[in-house]
N, C-alpha and C positions, 0 to 999 in steps of 0.2 A: 665521541669517546673522550672521557675526562683525561686531561694531561696529568700524569702522576709526578713527573719530574720536570723541573725547568731546565733550560739550557745550561745554566751555571751549575746546577746540581749534577747534571750528567757529566760535565767537564771535571768537576771535583771527584766524582766517582771513578772516572777513567784515570785521573792523576793518582788516586790512591792505589789503584791496581798496578799501575806502572811503577810506582815508587815502592811497592812491596808492603804497604801498610795494610793491604787487604788481600786475603788469599781467596780467589774465586771458587776453587774447589771446596774449601771449607764452608764458605757462605752458601754454596749450592746445596751441600748436605743439610745445612740448617734449614734452608728453604723447603727441601723435600720432606724433612721431618715435620715441618709445619703445614704440609699439605699443598705446597705451592709447586707447580710443575715448571721445569725449565723450558725456555723457548729460545732457539738459536735463530736470530734474525737473519744471519748470512746464509745459513744452510736450510732454512725452512722451505717447505714445499711451495709456499706462496712466492718466495724470492726466486726459487729455481724456475718457476713458471712465469717469470716476469716478461720474457719475450720468447714464447714458445715457437719452435721450428725456425727461428732466424738462422740457425747454423746450416739449414738446408740451402738457403740462398748462397752461403759461402761455399758449400759443396759444389753447387752448380757453377759458381764463378771459377773454382779451381779447375774443373773440367774444361771450361772454355779457355782459361788463360794459360794453362799448362801447354796446350797445343800451340796457341798463338805466340807465346814467348819463345818456345823451342824453335819454331820456324823463323822468328825474327832474329834470334841470336845465333841460329845454326848450331846450337848446343843442346844437350839433354838438360831439361829443366824439370825439377820435381817440386811440387808445392803441397804442403800438408798443414792442417789446422793444429794449433798448439793449445790454446786455451781461450775461452770466452768469459768475460767477467764485466760487472758494472763498476764504475768508478765515479766519484765526484770529479768534475772536469779538472779542477785544480790539482787533485791527487794524480790524475792520469798524466798531466803534463810533467809532473815530477818524475814519472817513470821513464820518460823518453831519454834515449842516449844522447850523447854529444860527440860529434855533430849529428844532426838529424835533418833529413830532407822531408818536408811536409807539403802536402797538396790539400788546399781547402776547396771543397766543391759543394755544389748545390744539387739536391735531389728534388727536381720538380715533378709533380706538383706538391710534394710534401714540404712542410715549413722548416725553416732553420737551415743551417749549414753543417756539413760534416767534414771529416778530415781523414787522411791516411798519412802514415809516417813510415819512412824507410831508414834503416841504420846505414852506417858508412860501408859496411861489408857488401851489402846488396847494391848500393849506389855505385861503388867503384867496380864491382864485378860486371854490372850492366854497361857502364860507360866504357870499360876496357873492351868488352865484347863488341859493342856497337862500333868502336873506332878501330876494330880489326886486331885487337890484342890476343893474347893467349887464353884469356879468360881467368887467369890467376893474377889479379892485380897486386901491386905492392901498396899496402895500406900505409899512408903517411903516419909517422910516429908522433907528430906534434898535434894531432887532432885538429887540423886546419879546417876552415870552413870550405864549402864547395865553391868552385869557381863559377862564373857566369856561363861558361860553355857547358860545364857539367849539369848545371841547373836547367839549361835549355834542352839538353838531351833528355833529362829526367822528366821535363814537362811533357815531351812527346810520349814517354813511357807511361806517365800517369794518365794521359788522355786515352791510351790504349787500354789501361786497367779499367777506367770508367766505362769505356765502350763494352767491355766484357761483363762488367757489373750490371749494366743496363739489361743485357741478355739474361743474366741470372735473375733479375727482379721481374722480368716480363710476365711470367706465369702468375705471379702474385699481384703486381701492381705495375702497369706501364709507366715508365719514368724516363726523364731526360736528365742525365747527369752532366753538368757543365763545370769545368774547372774555373774557379774564381782567381786563384793566385797560388804561387809557390812561395815557401818561406823556410827559413832555417832557424829562427829564434822562437822557441815556444812561448816566451813571454809576450810576443807580439800577436799571438793567436788568441782569439776570443770568440769562438763560435757560439758559446753559451756562457752565462754567468758562472763563476768558479764553483758555486755550491750545487749547480745543476748536475744531474746524472747523465753519463754517457755509457753506451753499451759498446764494449771493445771486442775485437777478434784478432788474435795474434796468428799470423801465418808464417811458416818457415819456408824460405825459398832455398833450394840447392841447385846451383848452376855448376854442373860437373862436381868439382871438389870444393867449391866455395859455398858457404852457408851465410844467409842473411835473413833479416826479419822485416816483415811489413805488418803494420797494425792499422786496422780500421777503427774509427771512433765515430759512432752515430748517436746523437742526442736521443734520450728516451722520449722527449716530447715529439721528435720527428717520427718515431716508430709507433707511438701510442695510437694514432688514428687508424692504423691497419692491424692492430693486435688481433681483432676477430678473424680477419683473413688468415693471419698466421696460425691461429688456433685450428681453423678448419683443416688446413694442411692438404686437402684432397687435390688442390690445383697443382701441387708440386710434383704429381706424377708426370706432368708434361716436361719437367726439367730433366728427367733422366736421359732423354734423347737429345743429342746435339743435332739441330736441324741441318747443319752444314758438314757434319761428320762424313756422310756418304760422299759428298762432293770432294772433300779433301782426300778421302781414301782413294777415290777413283783417280784423282790427279796424280797421287803418289804411285799408284799401281802402274799407270801408263808409262812412267819413267823407269820402271824396274827392268834391268837387263835380263834377256833370256837367251839360251843357247839353241840355235837352229841347226839341224843336221838333216841331210838327205841320204836315204838308203838306196843306192843304185841297184842293188841286187845281192845275190848270195851265190856261193860256189862251194863245192865239197872237193877237197883234194887230199891226197895221202900225206902223211908226215914226211915220207921220203921225197915226194915232189916239192913239198914246202921247203925242205932243207936245201934243195938244189936250185931254188929260184935265183935268177940273175937279172940284172937290168936289161930291159927289152923283152922279157918273157911276157906272154899274154895269158890272162886267166879268163876263161869264158864264164860269164854270169848267167843266171837262170832267167833273165828278163831281156826282152827285145828292146832295142834302142827307142822304138816308137811306143812302147807300153808305158802305162802310168807307174810312177814310183812314189814311195812314201816319204813325206816330209814330217820330221819329228821336232816337237818343241819341248825342250827340257827332257828329252828321252821318251816323250809320249807321242804316238802317232796322231796327227791333227789334220793333215791335208794329203791329197793326191795331186800329182802334177806330172808334166811332160818335160824332160830335159831338153836343153838347147843352148844357143849362144846369143848373147845380147851385148852389142858394142864391144865385141872381142872378148867378153868374159863369159865363163860358164854360168848358166842360169837355169831356172826352172819356172815354168808357167803353171800356176795353181789352176787345177781343173775342177776340184770339188773338195768340200770339207768332209772329214771323217766323222761319222756319228757312231753310236754304239751298235746300230743295226748293220753297219758296213763291215764285212768280214775281209780281212787282209789275206 
């Protein structure tokens, strides 16, 4: 395809638009009258399809990491996608807040390095929770850099993030994600040349009442070799089920408290007799002491057993389980 404009001409055109010397809408009308169709490079179908289905990987990561982080911090954690967009790497670095905590990692066997960045709100909320705080940290006013202890804690957090990201990528491409280093200065990060494109995904974390942001940046050249797999999309049906969800659910259920009660029997008395009851009076029940009685769990009959005494305490020995066929 023939190059219509040189780099200098494009820069001059952009400068004219920014300086008000040229009105894009007026020039567009002229072009349409001349039979030239407009073409939106940023919103074109080709651009939108640059990395199809990549957001499904992040959906899967959110499912994994929401549970893992909630268990780790012992707090309710919510994660949601905000926006995915491409940037030139140099432009992306300019969007990062200050201070920022960055993790540089490798996605093997794919080429190149990637990065994730977390703002101070998220970092301080995680550090405060890990160290036993209330989960509502006091954000320093002077935008100080993170201490070595805070970075060490976040290094462990980033490793956990990459572990869950490996699980999210597994149906598409088995990977090994290894953390290369932690950093706080965007100017020292150079995963690709400044003009190379990276694909970013912003995630919003909410740890109880505190909100923070994490952003992933993966070079386009890293994802390009697996674009066809992403287009296929069929393999992502496997991502919808967390393979460890049933095990975690079972573990949580076994720790749930239940109310256990034993029904010794029943008796019918008149209201007059009831009003005249006094300490020491005896009420005759409708069951013999040697007969089986009902054990209820959360008010539902579940077992039959025989009452007795064990180590000086009243007890009941379970004799059978109640099924739907057993009539009480």
